[in-house]
C-alpha positions as CSV (number, residue, x, y, z in Angstrom):
1,M,31.4,-83.8,24.7
2,A,32.6,-81.6,27.2
3,T,36.3,-82.7,28.9
4,T,36.0,-83.8,32.2
5,P,38.1,-82.4,35.3
6,Q,39.5,-85.8,35.5
7,A,40.6,-85.9,32.0
8,I,42.4,-82.6,32.0
9,T,44.3,-83.3,35.0
10,R,45.7,-86.6,33.8
11,K,46.7,-85.2,30.2
12,I,50.2,-86.1,29.9
13,Y,51.1,-84.6,26.5
14,K,51.4,-80.5,27.3
15,P,54.1,-78.5,25.6
16,S,53.8,-74.6,25.9
17,Y,54.5,-72.3,23.6
18,N,52.1,-69.4,24.9
19,V,51.5,-66.0,23.0
20,G,48.6,-63.5,24.5
21,Q,47.4,-60.3,26.4
22,V,48.7,-59.0,29.5
23,Y,46.1,-57.1,31.6
24,A,46.5,-55.0,34.4
25,R,45.1,-52.5,37.0
26,A,46.1,-51.2,40.5
27,F,46.1,-53.7,43.3
28,G,42.8,-53.2,45.4
29,S,40.9,-51.2,42.6
30,T,37.7,-52.1,41.3
31,G,38.0,-50.7,38.2
32,I,38.6,-52.3,34.8
33,M,41.6,-54.3,33.6
34,L,43.2,-52.6,30.8
35,P,45.5,-54.1,28.3
36,V,49.2,-53.4,28.5
37,G,49.9,-53.9,24.8
38,N,52.6,-55.8,23.3
39,V,54.6,-58.0,26.1
40,L,57.7,-59.6,24.4
41,E,58.2,-61.6,27.6
42,L,56.6,-62.4,30.6
43,A,58.0,-64.7,33.6
44,V,57.5,-66.1,37.0
45,N,60.9,-66.5,38.9
46,H,61.0,-68.5,42.3
47,T,63.8,-68.2,44.9
48,E,64.3,-71.0,47.5
49,D,65.4,-70.9,51.2
50,V,66.8,-74.6,51.6
51,A,67.9,-75.6,55.0
52,Q,69.5,-79.2,55.2
53,Q,70.4,-81.0,58.3
54,P,73.5,-83.7,57.5
55,D,73.3,-87.3,57.8
56,M,75.9,-87.9,60.8
57,T,74.7,-91.6,61.4
58,R,77.2,-93.4,58.8
59,L,80.5,-92.7,56.9
60,G,80.2,-90.9,53.6
61,G,78.0,-88.0,55.0
62,G,74.8,-87.1,53.0
63,V,71.4,-85.4,53.5
64,Y,69.4,-86.6,56.8
65,S,66.6,-84.0,56.1
66,E,65.7,-80.9,54.2
67,V,63.2,-78.1,54.2
68,R,62.5,-76.1,51.2
69,R,60.7,-72.6,51.4
70,V,59.9,-70.2,48.8
71,K,61.7,-67.0,49.5
72,Q,60.3,-65.0,47.0
73,A,58.4,-65.2,43.8
74,E,58.9,-62.4,41.1
75,V,57.4,-61.5,37.9
76,A,59.8,-60.0,35.0
77,I,58.0,-58.7,32.2
78,K,59.7,-56.8,29.0
79,F,57.2,-54.6,27.4
80,A,57.4,-53.6,23.8
81,D,55.0,-50.5,24.0
82,W,56.4,-47.3,25.7
83,N,53.0,-46.0,26.0
84,V,52.4,-43.3,28.8
85,V,51.1,-46.0,31.3
86,N,53.8,-48.1,30.9
87,L,56.7,-45.8,30.9
88,A,55.1,-44.0,33.8
89,R,55.1,-47.1,35.9
90,A,58.5,-48.2,34.7
91,S,60.2,-44.5,35.7
92,L,58.1,-43.8,38.5
93,S,56.7,-40.7,36.8
94,T,53.9,-38.2,37.5
95,V,51.9,-37.8,34.8
96,S,50.4,-34.6,33.5
97,E,47.8,-33.9,30.3
98,S,47.4,-30.5,28.6
99,D,45.2,-29.7,25.8
100,S,45.9,-28.0,22.8
101,G,46.7,-24.3,23.0
102,Q,48.3,-21.0,22.2
103,V,51.2,-18.9,23.7
104,Q,51.3,-15.0,22.6
105,D,54.4,-12.9,22.8
106,E,56.8,-14.7,25.2
107,P,59.7,-13.3,25.3
108,I,63.1,-15.2,24.0
109,K,66.7,-14.4,23.3
110,L,67.9,-15.1,20.0
111,H,71.2,-16.9,19.1
112,K,72.5,-18.0,15.8
113,G,73.1,-21.9,15.3
114,G,71.3,-22.7,18.6
115,L,67.9,-24.0,19.8
116,I,65.2,-22.5,21.5
117,P,64.0,-25.1,23.7
118,L,60.2,-24.6,24.7
119,P,57.8,-26.4,26.9
120,H,55.7,-27.8,24.2
121,I,56.2,-29.7,21.0
122,V,54.3,-30.2,17.5
123,L,54.2,-26.3,17.0
124,S,52.1,-24.4,14.3
125,S,51.2,-20.8,13.2
126,V,54.7,-19.8,14.8
127,V,55.5,-16.1,14.7
128,I,59.1,-14.4,15.6
129,K,59.1,-10.7,15.9
130,V,62.4,-8.8,16.7
131,G,60.7,-5.3,17.9
132,S,57.7,-4.8,15.8
133,N,58.8,-6.6,12.8
134,P,58.0,-10.4,12.2
135,I,60.9,-12.6,11.3
136,A,60.3,-15.0,8.0
137,A,61.2,-18.6,8.7
138,A,62.7,-19.1,5.4
139,G,66.4,-18.3,5.6
140,N,66.5,-17.6,9.5
141,Y,64.9,-20.1,11.6
142,E,63.4,-23.7,11.5
143,V,60.4,-25.2,13.6
144,R,61.4,-28.4,14.9
145,P,59.4,-30.7,17.7
146,E,62.0,-29.9,20.3
147,G,61.9,-26.2,19.7
148,I,62.9,-23.3,17.5
149,F,66.5,-23.8,15.7
150,V,67.9,-20.6,14.6
151,L,70.4,-21.0,11.4
152,D,73.8,-20.3,11.5
153,D,73.8,-17.9,8.5
154,A,70.0,-16.3,9.7
155,A,69.8,-13.3,7.7
156,D,67.7,-11.5,9.6
157,I,68.5,-12.1,13.2
158,E,71.5,-10.8,15.2
159,D,72.9,-12.9,18.0
160,D,71.6,-11.8,21.3
161,D,68.7,-10.1,19.8
162,D,65.4,-9.5,22.0
163,G,62.4,-11.1,20.3
164,T,59.0,-12.6,21.1
165,L,57.9,-15.8,20.0
166,S,53.9,-16.9,19.4
167,Y,52.7,-20.2,18.5
168,S,49.9,-22.8,18.8
169,Y,50.8,-26.2,20.1
170,A,49.2,-30.0,20.3
171,G,47.4,-31.4,23.3
172,Q,50.5,-33.9,25.1
173,A,51.3,-35.6,27.9
174,V,54.1,-35.0,30.4
175,L,56.0,-37.5,32.8
176,E,58.3,-36.3,35.3
177,A,60.3,-39.3,36.5
178,I,61.1,-40.3,40.0
179,T,58.6,-38.3,41.5
180,T,56.2,-41.3,42.8
181,K,56.3,-44.1,44.6
182,A,56.5,-47.6,43.0
183,V,52.7,-49.0,42.0
184,E,51.2,-52.5,43.1
185,L,49.5,-54.1,40.2
186,Q,47.0,-57.0,39.9
187,L,47.8,-58.8,36.6
188,R,46.1,-61.2,34.2
189,F,47.8,-63.1,31.7
190,A,45.2,-64.5,28.7
191,G,47.4,-66.8,27.3
192,L,47.1,-69.1,24.1
193,N,49.0,-72.5,23.7
194,E,50.1,-72.6,20.1
195,A,51.9,-76.1,20.9
196,D,48.5,-77.2,22.0
197,D,45.8,-76.0,19.3
198,G,45.7,-72.7,20.7
199,R,44.3,-73.9,23.7
200,P,43.8,-71.0,26.6
201,V,45.9,-70.8,29.7
202,V,45.3,-68.1,32.0
203,V,47.4,-66.7,34.8
204,D,46.2,-64.9,37.6
205,I,48.8,-62.7,39.7
206,W,47.0,-61.1,42.4
207,R,49.6,-58.6,43.7
208,A,53.1,-57.6,42.6
209,S,55.3,-54.5,43.1
210,Q,57.0,-53.1,39.9
211,S,60.4,-52.2,39.7
212,V,61.9,-49.0,37.4
213,A,63.0,-50.0,34.0
214,K,66.7,-51.3,34.0
215,T,67.4,-49.2,31.2
216,L,65.6,-46.8,28.9
217,G,67.1,-47.3,26.0
218,L,66.3,-43.9,24.0
219,L,68.8,-44.1,21.1
220,T,69.9,-47.9,20.3
221,G,69.3,-48.8,16.7
222,K,66.7,-51.2,17.5
223,F,63.2,-51.4,19.0
224,G,62.9,-50.2,22.3
225,E,62.1,-52.3,25.1
226,L,61.1,-51.8,28.9
227,D,62.4,-54.3,31.1
228,V,60.8,-54.5,34.6
229,T,60.4,-56.9,37.4
230,G,58.2,-57.3,40.5
231,T,57.9,-59.1,43.8
232,M,54.7,-60.9,44.5
233,L,53.2,-59.9,47.6
234,A,50.8,-61.8,49.6
235,D,47.0,-60.9,48.4
236,P,45.3,-60.9,52.4
237,T,41.8,-61.2,50.4
238,K,42.7,-64.8,49.3
239,T,42.0,-67.1,52.1
240,G,41.2,-70.7,52.5
241,A,42.9,-74.2,52.3
242,G,44.7,-74.5,49.3
243,I,44.1,-70.8,48.1
244,S,47.1,-69.3,46.9
245,R,47.5,-65.7,47.8
246,Y,50.3,-64.9,45.2
247,Y,49.1,-66.4,41.7
248,R,46.9,-69.0,40.0
249,T,47.3,-70.8,36.7
250,T,43.9,-71.7,35.0
251,M,43.9,-74.4,31.9
252,V,41.7,-76.7,29.9
């Protein structure tokens, strides 16, 4: 038998231990909502403005009247997945994508014991020439993801040699940080309450800004996380008595 709405609202025992997916899309978009990956923490935080009037009618004081209003509702998210979309939003990045390709006879300056940084990563078919003579990799240089490292004791290379470099490279995404404005997102949390037989609890956040990540832990000795926050903004499309312009929770 289906549970009636009255029975749901009268239920007392409802501990909460949620897991689940978080989906997002740009606010105002009609596109599909996409999963953001593994979210370690998702929280809604409220800040109140409290106005109080003292009770001056008798000895001892106290509060005669009080008004409480929500000053701000904030969403806090801790991402585990540093995918392109999450990282771009967390660093205000402009994203560009390039297909695999080739570079032919690019002029380079060779120095022993140093790195030649390149705009592409994951190289293959690398050929270095000094003049018209190809330089063997063995005993001279290493091809690394970050570029070409010339060995200290390179046998066939002299400091300040002028050379040319040819290589093939894989497709890649490039994120140029702090080059765009913060996004506004619509979020949906598809929660499953492990403390309540896995029953669903769905939270819709209609419109929220997203901050930059507080820290980008590039080398920490532990799993990386992206901590961001956002302010819930009023969604003007949500109208009617008792209809929230900020967020909604649906449960069974």
